[in-house]
C-alpha positions in Angstrom: 4.1 -25.2 -15.8 5.6 -23.8 -19.2 9.0 -22.4 -19.8 7.4 -19.0 -20.4 5.8 -19.1 -17.0 9.1 -19.8 -15.4 10.7 -16.7 -16.5 7.9 -14.5 -15.1 8.6 -12.6 -11.7 6.7 -14.2 -8.9 4.9 -11.6 -6.5 3.4 -12.9 -3.2 0.6 -10.8 -1.7 0.3 -11.5 2.0 -3.3 -10.5 3.1 -4.1 -10.1 6.9 -6.8 -11.7 8.8 -10.2 -10.0 8.7 -10.5 -6.9 10.5 -12.7 -3.8 10.5 -15.8 -4.8 8.7 -17.4 -4.7 5.3 -15.7 -2.4 2.9 -12.8 -1.6 5.1 -9.3 -3.3 5.6 -10.5 -5.9 3.1 -7.1 -7.4 2.8 -7.9 -10.6 1.1 -10.4 -8.9 -1.3 -7.9 -6.0 -2.0 -5.0 -8.4 -2.8 -7.1 -10.6 -4.9 -8.0 -7.5 -7.0 -4.3 -6.5 -7.2 -3.3 -10.0 -8.1 -5.8 -10.3 -10.8 -4.6 -6.8 -12.4 -1.1 -8.0 -12.3 -1.7 -11.4 -13.8 -4.0 -9.9 -16.5 -1.4 -6.8 -17.2 0.4 -8.7 -20.1 3.6 -8.2 -18.2 6.1 -11.0 -17.3 4.6 -11.3 -13.6 2.7 -14.1 -11.8 1.2 -13.0 -8.6 -0.4 -15.2 -5.9 -2.2 -14.3 -2.8 -1.5 -15.9 0.7 -4.7 -15.3 3.1 -4.8 -15.1 6.8 -1.4 -13.7 7.5 2.0 -15.0 7.2 2.1 -18.3 5.5 2.4 -21.4 7.7 5.0 -22.7 5.1 7.4 -20.0 4.6 8.8 -21.9 1.6 6.1 -20.5 -0.4 8.0 -17.3 -0.6 11.2 -18.6 -1.8 12.1 -17.6 -5.3 9.6 -14.5 -5.4 10.7 -11.2 -6.7 8.7 -9.0 -4.3 6.4 -9.6 -1.4 3.3 -7.2 -0.5 1.9 -7.1 2.9 -1.5 -5.8 3.1 -2.7 -6.4 6.7 -3.3 -5.0 10.3 0.0 -3.7 11.8 1.3 -2.8 15.1 2.0 -5.5 17.4 0.0 -8.0 15.3 2.0 -7.2 12.0 2.6 -10.5 10.2 6.3 -9.9 9.8 7.0 -9.1 13.5 7.8 -12.6 14.4 9.7 -13.3 11.2 12.2 -10.4 11.2 15.2 -12.6 11.0 13.8 -14.5 8.1 12.9 -11.5 6.1 16.3 -9.9 6.8 17.8 -12.9 4.6 15.1 -12.5 2.0 15.6 -8.6 1.8 19.6 -9.1 1.7 19.0 -11.4 -1.5 17.3 -8.3 -3.2 13.5 -9.2 -2.8 11.3 -6.3 -2.9 8.7 -5.2 -0.3 5.5 -3.4 -0.6 3.5 -2.4 2.6 0.1 -1.1 2.4 -2.0 0.9 4.8 -1.9 -0.7 8.4 1.0 -2.8 6.9 3.2 0.2 7.2 2.9 0.4 11.2 5.2 -1.8 13.2 6.5 -1.5 16.7 9.6 1.0 17.4 12.8 -0.9 17.7 13.5 -4.2 16.2 10.8 -4.2 13.5 10.9 -0.4 13.0 14.6 -0.5 12.5 14.2 -3.2 9.9 11.5 -1.2 7.9 13.7 1.8 8.0 16.2 -0.4 6.0 13.7 -2.3 4.0 11.1 0.5 2.8 12.8 3.8 4.3 9.9 4.5 6.7 6.9 3.3 8.9 4.1 4.4 11.0 5.6 5.1 14.6 3.1 5.6 17.5 3.2 8.9 19.2 4.8 10.3 16.1 2.7 9.3 13.0 -1.1 9.9 12.8 -4.0 8.3 11.1 -6.9 10.8 10.1 -9.4 10.3 7.5 -9.0 13.2 4.9 -8.9 14.1 1.4 -5.3 15.0 -0.1 -4.9 16.3 -3.7 -1.7 14.8 -5.4 -1.3 17.3 -8.1 2.4 16.8 -8.7 4.6 13.7 -8.9 8.3 13.1 -8.9 9.8 11.6 -12.4 9.8 7.9 -11.3 8.8 4.7 -12.6 6.1 4.4 -9.9 4.2 7.4 -11.3 4.4 6.7 -14.9 1.2 7.1 -16.5 -0.6 8.2 -13.1 -2.6 11.4 -13.5 -3.3 13.9 -10.6 -6.1 12.6 -8.3 -7.8 13.6 -5.0 -9.4 11.0 -2.9 -10.6 10.7 0.6 -9.0 7.8 2.7 -7.4 7.1 6.1 -4.2 8.5 4.9 -1.6 8.3 7.6 1.1 10.8 7.7 4.2 12.3 9.5 5.9 8.6 9.0 9.3 8.0 10.6 11.8 8.0 7.9 15.3 7.4 7.6 17.8 10.1 8.7 17.7 13.1 6.6 15.3 10.9 4.2 18.5 9.1 3.1 17.6 7.1 0.0 14.0 7.7 0.5 12.0 9.0 -2.4 8.7 10.7 -1.9 6.0 9.6 -4.4 2.8 11.2 -2.8 3.0 14.4 -1.0 0.6 17.0 0.3 0.1 19.3 3.0 -2.5 18.1 5.4 -5.1 20.6 6.9 -5.3 21.6 10.3 -8.5 19.7 10.6 -6.5 16.4 10.5 -5.3 17.0 14.1 -8.5 17.9 15.9 -8.4 14.9 18.0 -6.6 14.8 21.4 -3.1 13.4 21.6 -2.7 9.7 21.5 -0.8 6.9 20.0 -2.3 7.5 16.6 -4.2 10.6 16.8 -1.9 13.4 17.6 1.4 14.4 19.3 3.5 17.5 19.8 5.7 16.8 16.9 3.2 16.4 14.3 1.5 19.4 15.3 4.6 21.5 15.0 5.3 20.1 11.6 1.8 21.0 10.3 2.0 24.4 12.2 5.2 25.1 10.2 3.3 23.9 7.0 5.7 21.0 6.2 4.3 18.9 3.5 3.9 15.2 4.3 4.6 12.0 2.4 1.8 9.4 2.2 3.8 7.2 -0.3 7.5 6.5 -0.6 10.0 4.4 -2.5 13.7 3.1 -1.6 16.4 1.4 -3.3 18.5 -0.5 -0.8 22.2 -1.0 -1.1 21.6 -4.9 -1.7 19.6 -3.8 -4.7 16.2 -4.6 -3.3 13.4 -2.2 -3.6 10.7 -1.2 -1.2 7.5 1.0 -1.2 5.3 2.2 1.6 1.7 3.3 1.0 -0.5 4.8 3.7 -3.9 4.6 1.8 -6.0 1.5 1.5 -8.4 1.7 4.5 -11.7 2.0 2.3 -11.8 -0.9 -0.1 -13.7 1.1 -2.5 -10.9 3.1 -3.4 -9.3 0.3 -5.3 -11.8 1.1 -8.0 -10.0 4.5 -8.6 -8.1 4.0 -11.7 -5.2 6.3 -10.7 -5.0 5.0 -7.0 -4.8 1.3 -8.1 -2.4 2.2 -11.0 0.2 3.7 -8.6 0.2 0.7 -6.4 0.2 -1.7 -9.4 3.3 0.4 -10.9 5.1 0.1 -7.2 4.6 -3.8 -7.0 6.0 -4.1 -10.6 9.0 -1.7 -9.7 9.8 -3.6 -6.5 9.6 -6.8 -8.6 12.4 -5.3 -10.7 10.4 -5.2 -13.9 10.1 -2.3 -16.3 6.9 -0.2 -15.6 5.4 0.6 -18.9 5.4 4.1 -20.0 1.6 4.6 -19.4 1.7 2.7 -16.3 0.5 -0.8 -15.6 -2.7 -1.5 -17.3 -5.7 -2.8 -15.6 -9.3 -3.0 -16.5 -11.9 -0.7 -14.9 -13.4 -2.2 -11.7 -17.1 -2.7 -11.4 -19.1 -2.6 -8.2 -19.4 -6.2 -8.5 -15.8 -6.6 -8.7 -15.3 -4.5 -5.5 -18.1 -6.6 -3.7 -16.5 -9.8 -4.4 -14.4 -11.9 -1.8 -15.1 -9.5 1.1 -14.6 -10.9 4.5 -18.0 -9.8 5.7 -21.6 -9.8 4.6 -23.4 -6.7 3.4 -24.7 -4.9 6.1 -28.4 -3.7 5.8 -27.6 -0.2 5.2 -25.1 -1.0 2.3 -25.8 1.5 -0.5 -24.8 0.0 -3.9 -25.8 3.2 -5.8 -23.3 5.3 -3.8 -20.3 3.1 -4.9 -21.5 3.2 -8.6 -21.5 7.0 -8.6 -18.2 7.2 -6.9 -16.6 5.1 -9.5 -18.3 7.3 -12.3 -17.1 10.4 -10.5 -13.7 9.0 -10.4 -13.2 7.4 -13.7 -16.2 8.7 -16.0 -17.8 5.3 -16.1 -18.8 2.6 -14.0 -20.2 -0.9 -14.5 -22.5 -3.0 -12.3 
């Protein structure tokens, strides 16, 4: 390894086991796209992907500047069995990024840790997971939002997160008011509850991404989108997450945001855990990319 590569900040992306089927919760494929973008960004960062959940040899995480967890959560969250180990890593100032289901952990020991590390988490019977289309029209002035243009995209955007008391130390990054239609399902652990219904009835805006700087100097970021793998092809969606990863690694985010080349349909089809189903419509994906970004390659 060269001296220049030794000076790079290392980022470990923990990809969870395969999950929902083709085009959804594609943790490994999504992490590989993000890692490639980081490594090709021209920034002093070296990203690598750990597949199939928490590494068998945790020492591979030694010396990293930030850890990204893109995996199924809840009781099966990769970090549940490693909270003590992660407390030590977080105390040393290591960053943490949690994406989609990776923001959900059980209330209690894991939930308390996440409130400290990232500022918030998905709590069952409090948070909800509808598929809907928010419009992110305005952003706070923050390194994570640099170069990001307003965008709107359908995803399984969780909301009504459990945040730190009075949002202490939590910086909302993506905010919108979900429509009443997001609560049309009956109450359940993920579908609805009296608390979220009251919040939406009072028209309280919700935060779908947030950031936190911990007292130890470490940085955390939570992002509830990422169910639909194709959404990584949206330039603004992807840029925001790349910016956040770079920020949590304590690197300067470029004024125009982290650059990454536009993704093609072929890029998005690569490395997925499942084979293409018979009803897969490649043209639909191409047209989505064109609608989002103005052009799309094969």
